[in-house]
N, C-alpha and C positions, 0 to 999 in steps of 0.2 A: 815949206812945211813947219805948221806950229806944234809944239811941245808944251803941253799945258799939264801942270802939277793936279792930280785927281785927288779930290778930299772926301769924297763919300761914293763913290761909283765901285764897289769893291764886287759886285757881280759882273763886272766888264774884267776886272783883274783875275778873279777867281777862273772865269771861261778861260782866258787866255794861258791863266797856267795849266789848267787842264790839257788844254790842245800841246804845250810845251811839251808835257811830260809823253801825250800820245804820241807824240809826233818822233821823240826819241827812241820809240819802241816799246815803251812799256803798257802792258796789253792791260785788259779789264781783269782779268781773272788776278792781275798782280796789285790792282787797285783796290785801296779801301772803300769801303762803303760809303763811309762818313767822311770823305776826303773833301768837301764841297762845305761842309759845317767845319770843319779843321782849319781850311783855309781862310775863312771868313773870322772862327776866331783867333788865328795866329794875327791877321793882320789891325783886328781889334785891338789886341795885346800890345803889337810892336808900335803903333801909333801912339799909345797910351804910353809905354815905356822905353822904349829903343828907338825915338825918333823919327819912324817910318814914315816915308815921303814915297808917294807912285806918281808914274807921270806916262801921259797919253800922248803917242803922235797922231795926228788927223792929213788926211788927202781927201779935199773935196769935201771936207766936213765931217765924213767919217773916220772912225778909229780903226787905226792901222797898225798898232802896236803899244805896247803897254811894258814899264818896268818899274822896278821897286827897290828900294835902298833904305836899310837902318844902320845902327850904332851897333856893335857889337859890345858884350862885355869882354874886357881884357880877360885871357885863357892864363896869366901869368903876369907878375908885374914887369912893369917897363926898366930894364936895366942898362943897356946899350945908349951911347950917346944920340942915337938915330932911332932909337924905337919911339914909333908914335905914343903918344898919349893916349889918342881916342882911335877907333878902327871902324872901318864903313863895311859893309857887304851890300854888292848890287844881287840881286836876284830876281825871277820870273822875266828876264827879258826875251818878250817876244814877239815877232814882227809878222803878218800874215804873208803866206809865200807869195803872192803876187808880189809884194812892196819889197821883198828882199833884192839884196845888192844895190840900192840906193841912198845908202846912208841912213837910213830912219834906226837902225839900232846903235848905229856910234853915237846918233843926237838925243837918244833916249839916255844910255850907260852915261853920253857927257853931262846932260842933266843930272842924273844922280851922283856924278862924284861934285859936280857945282854944288849940288847942296849938301853932301857929306862933307866938303872942305869948310865952305859957311859953317856947318854945324860942329866945326874944331878938330876933325880927322884928320888926321896926317897919313893913312894908308887907307886904303882901298882893297878890299878882296874878292873874289867871285870866283865859283867854279864852273870851267867851259866846256862844253860837249865839242865833238871832233869840228861839227857845223860852223862853231863861231870863234873858234882858237884864233886863227888868223885875224878874223878883224879885233879882238882883244890884244893881242900881240903888235899891231899897228896902232894901237891907243896907248902903249905903254907898258902893257900887263904883263909881269914876266911870271912862269911856272916856277913854283915851289916846291919844295921837298917835303911834303904833307902825306902822313900815313894813318890809316884807321884801322880799325877792325870791327867787328860786331861782338856785341855782348851778349 
């Protein structure tokens, strides 16, 4: 199953990004009216300023999944010997339901991780839903103690 880097098909990325959130239970009442335009803007900006790369999996020539990754600005200066100079972030991992459970998601995330490593990242982060947490655990990701608060 080929994994190819996408350089311009933002429509597919945006479509899959929306499906991802809808499948996680975010209803249309809680969805921004301009989310598609915001996603397009984000992709353009992240390509220009954060080394965004996106990947697509194909089966029989048809797209069945996508994933994105980019380099995060450091939240604080590196201090410890093991602190990574650059940190990557994987997001927007989406595999069509009929193609789940056969390794498509793992191949997409691996493509992102390889891209980030070549880009000089020493660590990669992602946020995982319940459905995909076991996949990420098998790939070496570990839960972290992150806290957040709405402002």
